[in-house]
N, C-alpha and C positions, 0 to 999 in steps of 0.2 A: 512130519510137520503137523502141529496141532491145529485145531479149528481156529484159535485166536490168530495164529500166524497167517492162515489162509484169508481170514477176514481182513487183517491189516494189509496184506498184499493187494486184495481186491479193492479196498478203499483207496489205497495209494494209486493203483492203476486207473480207477474211475476218475479220481480227482485230476490226475495228470491229463487225461483225455479231455475233460471238460475245461480244464485250464487252457489248453492249447486252442480249443475251439472258441472260447470266449475271447482270447487275445486276438484271434483272426477276425472276430466280429467287431473289434474296436474297444472292447472292455479294457479297463485299466485297474491297477492296484489301488485300493483305498485303505487308509489306516483308520482303525477304530480304537480309540483310546479308552482305557479303563482307569479307575482311580487307583493310584499307587500309594504306597505307604513306606515309612522309614523312621529312623531316629536321627540323632545328631551326627552320626558317623556315616550312615549309608541309607539308600532309599531304593525300593523296588519300583521300577517303571514298567507298567503292564499295558499291552496293546495287542492287536491282531491285524493282519493284512489279508483282505479278501478282495476278490475281483468285483468290479462295479461297472455297470453300464452307464456311462456319462450322458447318453442320449435318451435315457428313459425318463420322460417328464410326466408320466402317468401317476395317478395317486398311489397305485400299488408299487410303482418304482421308487417313490420317495421313501426314504428311511425314517418314517415317523416313529416306528417302534411302539406306538401306543394303540391306535385303533386299527390294528391289522390282525389277520388270522395268525394264530400262534405258529402254525407250521412254517410260515414265511421266515421265521427267525432261524430255522434249521436248514434252509436251502441256500447253502453257501459254497463258494469255491475258494479254498484257502491257497495262499501263495507262499510256498516254502523257499528257504535258502536265499532270501533277498537281503542285500546289504542294508544295514540300519545304523543310523547315528542318533544318539540320544543326548540332549543337553539339559541338565538340571542344575541350577545354581552355577557354581564355578566348575562343574565337572562335565566333560564330554566323553561318552563311551561309544565305541563302535561294536557292532555284532551282526548277527543274521537272524532272520526268522527261522523258527524250527520247522519240523516236517508238517505241522498243522497250521503254519502261518502265525504262530504266537511270538510275541516279543516279551521276554522277561529278563530285563537287564538290571543289574545291581550297580548303582552309581555311588561311588565312595567320595568322601571329602568334598561334599557339595557346598558346605558353608552356609546352609540355610537355617534360619531360626524356626522354632516350632510354629505350626499353623499350616494353612493350605497354600500351596505354591503351584506353579506351572512347570511342566516338563515339555520340551519341544522334541518331537519325533520326526526324523526325516528318513524316508525310504525311497530307494531308487524307483523312479517311474510313477510316484504318487505325490499328491499334494502334502506338504508338511502340515502337521497338526500340533496343537498343544493339548495336553491332558493334565488333570489335577493329580497332585501328590500331597499326602498328609504327613507332615513331620511332627512326631509326638515328642513332647518334652520328656527327657529321661526321668524327671522327678514326678511325673504324673502318677498319682497314687492309685487311681481306679480306671479300668477300661471295661468295655462292655462288648461281649460277643453274642450275637443273636443268630439262631437258625432262621431260615426263611420259610420253607414249605410247612404249612400247618402251624407255624408259630406267628408269623405276621401275615402270610398269604395263604388263603384256603386252597389246598391242592389235593389232599388225600393221597399222598405218597405213603408207602411204595406200591399201592395197588395199580398195576400197570395200565389197565384199560381206562380206569377213571382218571389217572394222572395224564395219560395220553390225550384224552378228550379235553381236559382242562388246559393242557399245555399246547396242543397242536390245533385243535378245532375252534375253541372259543376265541373270540376276539380279545386282544390283550387289555382293552379298556373295560372289559366286563369282569375281570378278576376281582374277588372280594377280599377285603382285609379281615383278619381275625378280630372279633369284637373287642373293642376297647384296648387293644394292644398299643395303639398310638398314644393313648392316654397314659399307660404305664411307662412308655419310653419317654414321654414328655416329663413325667415325674422324675425319672432317673436323670434326665438332662438338667432339671432344676436342682436336683440334689448334688450332682457332680458335674458342674458346668464345663469342666475341663476334660471330662472323660471322652476318649475316642470311641466311636461305634464301629464295629466290624461285623459284616454279615457273612456267616460261614454256612455254605450250602453245598449239597451234592448236585445242585442244578447246573445246567450247561452255561458256558460263557455266551452262547448264542442268545440267551435271554437277558443279557446284561442291560441293554438300553431300556427294555420294557420294565425291568425291575427298578431301575433308577426312577423312571417316570411314575411307577406305581408308588414307590416310597414317598416321592415328593408330593404326589397328588393326595395321598392319604395322611400326610402330616408326620411321617416317620423321619427321624434324624438320618441324614445321609452319612455314608462312610464307605471305606473300601470294602469290596466284595471279594471273597475267597471262594471262587466257583471251580468247576471242573470241565474237562473236555470229554464229552460223551464219545463212545466208540471203543473199538477193540484196543487192548494193551498187550504188551509182551507176555503178560501172565493170565489173560482172560479176555472174554468178549466184552466185559464191562468193568469199569473201574470200581474199586472197593470204596464205597462211600464212607464207611466208618474209619478206614485207614486214612482217607483224605482229611477227615476232620481231625483225627489225632495228630497227623503231621502238621497241619496248619496251626493247631493250638500250640504245639511245641515251638513252632517258628515264632509265634507271638510271644511266648514266654522268654525265648532267647533274645528277641529284638528289644523287649521292654522288661529288663530284669527287676526293676523297682515297682512294677505295676501289679496290683491284685485285680482279678477279673471277676465280673459278674457274668455267668454263663447261662444263657436263656435258650430253651428248646421246648420240645413237646414229647409226649409219651406215645405218639403214633409211630415213631421209628425207633432208633437206638440211641437217641440223645442221652437218656439217663445213664446208660452204660458207658458211653463215650465220655461224658462229663465226670462220671465217677472215677474212671481210669485217670483222667487228668488231675482230679483232686487227690487221688491216692498217690500218684507219682510226684505231684507238686502241691502239697497241702498248704504251703505258705504263699501260693500264687493265686489261689481261688478264694474270693471273698464269700461268694454264695452261688448256689445253683437255683435257677427258677424254671420250673417245669409247668407248661400249660397242659392240663388234662383234657384230652379229647372225650367227648361224650361217647356212650356205647354205639350210637348210630354212626358217629364219625369214625370210631375204631373199625366198625364193619366196613365202611366205605374205604378206609385206609388200607386194611390188610386182611379183611374177611372174618375177623373175630371180634366179639364185643368187649374183649378185655385187652389191656395194653400188651405190647410185645414183651415188655419187661416191667415187673411190679416195681413201682417207685416207692421206696420207704427209707427214711434216714437210718433205721436200724439195720438195713440190709446193705446199703451201698455207701452212705455218706458219713464222713466224719466232720464235714463242714456244714454250715447252715443250708438247709433245703427248704424252699417255699414252693407251694403248688396252688393252682387255681384253674378254673374253667375258662377264664378270659382275663383280659388285661386289668379290668377293674378289681377282680379278686386277687390277682398277683400284686397289684399296687398296694392294696390293703394289707396283704400278708407281708410285703416288704416293709411297709411303715411300722408294722407291729413287731416283726421278728428281727429285721436287720437294723433299722434305725432305732428301735426300742432297746435291743440288747447290746448294740455296739455303737453307742452315741459318741464315744470319745476315742475310737481307734483311728489309726492313720488314714483309713479310707474316708474319714469324714473331713479331711483337709479341704476338699473341694466344695464343701457346702456353703451356701449363703446363709 
């Protein structure tokens, strides 16, 4: 038996114990909805079921998710194998929560038009909730995928101690945005007003509520988030972040076959390599790659070296347009010059005003 198997068994045993104790104390299941997404044929409905103390009226007991210590996001008791019923548009689907309390249900033939809609989620023993789902028009020419950590939110991943302090100890309302990135995203929104925004991150689903409030507070466009579940897996103690991003990008390419994507990340992790792989495998599906360059000091805080983990250069990785900049202002200027200047009449420009 490998160490990952031991860790998974220990995690399951611990959660089973605290789940039973919380139920004896009067705690009940609570459904936390996440933004789902889909096309004209099907839609992913995403949520999680955790135990909740209905009698905790203290400020710390309230799920504000904004001005709380980061560690509180990770102190959860998941509820596995609960019956679930999801209704979205004309479709009702039944299923169960998985071993970690997650709900990921595909609803087909929903009959919804493009835009934001509500999905109703009913779980045994919990109050029903409604969560948002985004239906993207199959003719949408451009979509935008953004990394989160050190692209829109200052985190300094993957340096473990720094990231742990930022994520677990600091209050969630003290997190800082990357300079001028909201300005860059606002420019993209004006240029392609129909483009959906997706946030692709190796961050945990536990941080979802705080991330939504962060994006709204700092003026970033809202959109579905493609996050991960931290913890041991069948193949290791931690999930492979690069593989998570590759898989989710492929899923988007499959879900929206007529859309070309603007992929935005930073050079503090492996975004250049991940996006280069996507562009190489699907060159007709990537409009451009935008990389935010961390400073030498930020690189040191991120991974201990003053240079990027991967040298970013179009001559090395990219056969599609690549723009770079230290912040959102520089990226916006590069985008106007390189993409809007060189490709003023391509199909990606159909969404422009």
